[in-house]
N, C-alpha and C positions, 0 to 999 in steps of 0.2 A: 457415234463418237461420244466419249465422255466429255462433259463440259461443266465447269464450275460457274456458279452465279450466286448473287446475293439477292434475296427477296425480302421485302418487309412484311412482318407479321405482327399480330397483336402483342406478341411477347418480345418484340425487338427485331433483330435481324436473324434470318435463317440461312445458314450456309448449306447448300445442298448439291447433289450431283444427279444428272439424268440417270435413270435406270436403277437408282438405289431405293430400296423399300423404306428405309428410315432416314430422316433428315438429320444433318449435323447442325446443331444450334449453338448460339452464344447466349449464355445466361445473362439476363438483364434485370431480373426481378429477385427479390429476397427469397421468394418461394423456390425459384429455380436453383439458386446458389445453395440454399440449405439442403435441397434434395441431393445435390452433388456432394456436400459435406457428409451426409449420411451414407451415401454410396461408398465413398472413400473409407469410412469407418468399417463398413461391412466387409470390404475386400481386405484391407490391411489388418484390422484387428480381429474380426470374427473368423475370416477365412484363412488368412496367411499367418495369423498369430504373431504379427510383428509388434514390437514395442514401439510406441509412438509417443514422444514427449508431449505433443500438442493435442493428443486425443482427449476429447471431452466425453468421459464415460457416462456421465449423467444424461447428456443430450444424445449420446451415441453418434457423434459426428467428429470429423477431422478437419480442422480449420487452423490457419496460421496467418500472421500479419501480411504475408505476400498476397493472400487472396484479395485483400482490399483494393489493390490496383491492378490485379491480373485479369486476363481474358480467360474465361472458363468455357471451353468447348464441351459439348455433351451430346449424347444420343439417348433418347428414351423410346420405349416400346409402346407408349401410350398409357402405361401404368407407372413405370419407374425408370430411373436412370440405369442404363446398361453399359455405358462407356463414357469416359471423360478424359480430358487433357487440359492442363493448365499452361498458359503462356505468360511469362513475366517479361515485360518490355524493359529495355535498357534505360532509356531516358537519361537521367543524370547519374553521376557516379554513386550517389547515395543509394541508388536502387540495388546495388550489388553488395552482398556480404563479402567480408575479407576471405572467407572460405571459398566462395565461388570464384573470386578474382584469382586466387591461387590455383584452384582446381582446373579452371578452364584456360589458364595462362593468358588472361585478358590483356596483360601488358603488351603482348605481341600483336594485339589487334588495335593498338592505340591510334593508328592512322585512320580508323573508321569511326564515324560518329557513334556514340552510345545508342542513339536512336535506331541504328541499323542492326543492333544486337538484341537477342532475346534468349531466354531460357525456357525450355519446355520440361515439365515434370508432372507428377501425379497422373501419369498415363496408365489407365487401367480399363479392362473390359470384364464384364460379368462372366462368371465361370461358364454358364451355359452358352455363351456367345463366343468363346475363345477359338473355336474352330471355324468361325465365320469370317467375313471380310470386314467386320466393323472396325478393327484396328486400322486397316488400310483406308477405309472411308474417312475416319476421323483425321488421319494424317493428310489425306488429300485436301480436305476442307481447310485444315489449318495451314497447309502450304499455299492455297489460293489466297487466303487472308493475308499471309505474310507477304506475298508478292504485291497485293493491293496496298499494303502498308509501307512498302519499300524496305523491308528487312533484307539483310544480306547473310547473316550468320545466326543460326539457332543452335544453342548448346543443350546438352542433356547429360545426365549421369546414369550410366547403365550398370546393372549388376552383371556379373560374368555370364550367367546363363541366358541373358537376354541380348548379348552382343549380336548374335546372328539375326535376330528380329530387327534390331536397330540398323544394322548394316543393310539389310534388305530394303528397309524404308528409305535409305539414302544417307544415314549418318556415317561418320568416319572416326576411327580412332586416330589420335594425333599427338598425344602427350602422355606423361607418366600417370600412373594410377593415383587415385585419391582415396584416403581413408580418414574417417571420422568415427569415433567410437559410437556415437549416437545412431549412426547408420547401420551398425551391426556387421559390417563386412566391407570388403574391397569394392570400390566403385570405379568405373572406367569413364573418364571424360570423353565425350564424343561431340562432333559438330556437324551440322547440316549446312553445306554451302548452297544457299537457296537458289542462286542464279546459275549454277553449274549444271545445266540440263544434260550435257553430254555424259557427265558422270552418272546422273540419275538413270539414264538409259542403259549405261554399261552394267549396272547392278540389278536391272529389272525392277526398279522402284515403282510402286503403284502410283506415284505422283508424276511419272514421266509423261504420260499422255496429257494430263492437265497442264504440264509445263509448256506444252506446245502452244498454248494460247497466250503465252507471255513472251516478252522480248528475251531472246537467247543472248546472254552476255557472259562470255568466258573469262572476263577480266578477273573477277574474284576467285574463280577456280584456279587460274594460272598463278595468281598471287599466293594462294594457299599452298599450292604444290612447291613453290619456291621457298616459302617460309617454313614449312614443316617437312623437311627431308629426313627420312628415317631409314636406317639400315639395321636389320632388314625391314622393308616396308610392312606396315600393319594393314594388309589388304584382305578383303573377304576371300574365303576359299573359292567362291564362285568366279572370281576374277582371274585366278591363276590356272595353270595347267594341272589337271588332276594327277598326272604322273609325277610332276615336279613336287606337288603337295605330299604324295605318299612317299616319294623318295626322300624328301626332307625329314619326314617323321621317322622313317626307318633308319636313316643315318643318325639322327639324334638318339634314338632308342637303342641302337646297336644291333638292329635286326628287324625282321618283319613284325608288325604290330601283333598279329595273332600268336606269335611266339614269345614276344617280350612283355606283353601286358597280360597279367594273370586273369583278369575278368573276361578276356577274349579267348581263353583256351577252348578248343573244340569248335571254333568258328572259322570258316574258310576265309581265305584272303579276299575272295569276291564279296562275301557277305560282310566282312569288316569294312570294305570300302563303301558299301551301300549304307551300313549302319552309321558310319562316321561322316557321311557326306555333309551333314549340317553341324559338325563339330567345329570348335573354334580353338585355334592355337593362340595363346596369349602370354606375353612376358610379364613376369613379376620380379621386382627388384628385391635384393636382400633386405631382410628386416620387415618387409611389408606383411601386415596381418591379412591373410586371405579370408579366413573365417573365424568367428568366435561363437561361443555358445549362444543359442537363440537366433542365429542367422538363418533366414529362409534359404534353403539350399538350391532347389530347382535344377540340379545337375549332378552328374558324377564328375570328379576331377581326377585326371590321370597325370602323373608327373612324367614329363617327357625328358627333361634334363634338369640337372641341379638337384636340390634336396629340400624337403619340407618337413619341419618339425611339427608333429601332431601330439598335443597334450590333452589331458582329460580332466579339467577342473571338477572337483567334487568326487573324483573316483581315484582309488588307490592304484590304478593301472599306470605304470611308468610311461613317460613320453617316448614316442617312437620317431625314428628318422626314416622318412619315406624317400626312396630314390627312384631312378628311372624305371618305369613300368608299374609302379604301385599306384593305387587309387584311394581316394577318400571321399566322404560325403554320402556314403551308402545309406545312412539312416533315413535320408529323405525318400529313397526308393523303397527300402525294406519296411520302414515303419511310419512313413508319412510324417516324420517329426522334423523339427528344425535341427540345426547343427548342435551336437552334444560335445563337440571338441573345438579346440583352438588350433588353427593351422597358420604357421608362420614360415615364410620363405627364408631358407638359410643360403645366402648367396643368391645370385641371379637364377631364376627358374623359368622354364617353359612349361606351361600347363596346357593340356588338351581338355577342353570343357565339352562334355557330352550332355546337352540339355535333356532334362527329364521328359519333356514333351516329345522328343524324338523316340524315346523308349515306349512311351504311352501309345503314340500313333502306330509304331511298329507292331506292338502287341495286338492292337485292334485289327491290324491288317494281316495278322497271322504270321509275322516274321519269325522264322526259325532262329535267326541270329539273336533277336531280342529274347526269345525264350531261353536260349542257351546262356546268355549273359545273366538273366535273372536266376537261373539255376546256379551258376557260378557264384553269384552274390550270396545266395542262400547257403551254399556250401561253405563259404568263407565268412559267414556271419560272426562267429566268435572272434575272428581276427580283425574284421572291419569295424565292428560296433563297440562303443564304450560298454563297460560292465553291465549296467542296469538293463540296457537294451539287448545286449548279447544273450542274457540269461532268460529272456522272455520266451 
């Protein structure tokens, strides 16, 4: 049985789990914290090519004022940091920026003490460890720490292509999207209702087993469901009926996906269901900026309903109106580049988000459906990519 505990070490406290090869630690020394800052820089700036206002290019580290009072969880392999997660505790109102207060609709949590709230961010795993269980291990340890500290709600901002990961961990979508130009694209506010162990079990969260060692209190979970009633509910696909899920998509698209979505041509209905098993259906409101140039993509985006205006700054190609069945974001798959276009929702839109990792894993497993999709993308290169990339 998996069990969390805290043991004292020379470097402070170590959060660990039985049967795990690497310990999850809390940084307590300057050396540990600076190693985390350098790891962040490597992932965000060197690897993902993300623009970071707080990046120190001379020291090659990424640090901001929130770090001064935050809890920094990390895992190292004996040589360097390979995973990290930052938790910023609520404390007084001064701890929260106005952007966060708006993004997370914190006014609706006013009946809870600020000390019961936290924000988790800077969650990242080294490239070579991304197919491992490190992300889950980190979240399990952070969950145990949250229960020990009496936290009740933990908030996070997710990019569209990471919604499936966050929902599997136990986070939920519950309010409108959030956009800030410095973030480079649309973000999805999510919340982890820490004491709602029944929900954690229902989504197969990796923390569900650890949760059994703490008091099961359904009060906050019930409060949350009353407070945030959504129509239609933003539920993970894994919680709903598969047939209902596909029926809903087909209805919105006006026919079967393999017939209505151009990049799925030549793929059987059965293969489409397998391919899109980990896709996410997500609403975007009119006027919201989905992508802008320089945004890390991480997914293919399919318009299910509504329309998206796609423009190409710096290119003489005219703007396009993408409607049901059209896709965008292919430059990330075809050229491993960030977004070269700006995508804005025209009226309310339903997007189907197909994470790049699903395609990568499918290709490695020899999926014929993934091979067909990549062929379709290559054939449609001129149509899908901005001028400079399309002509390569």
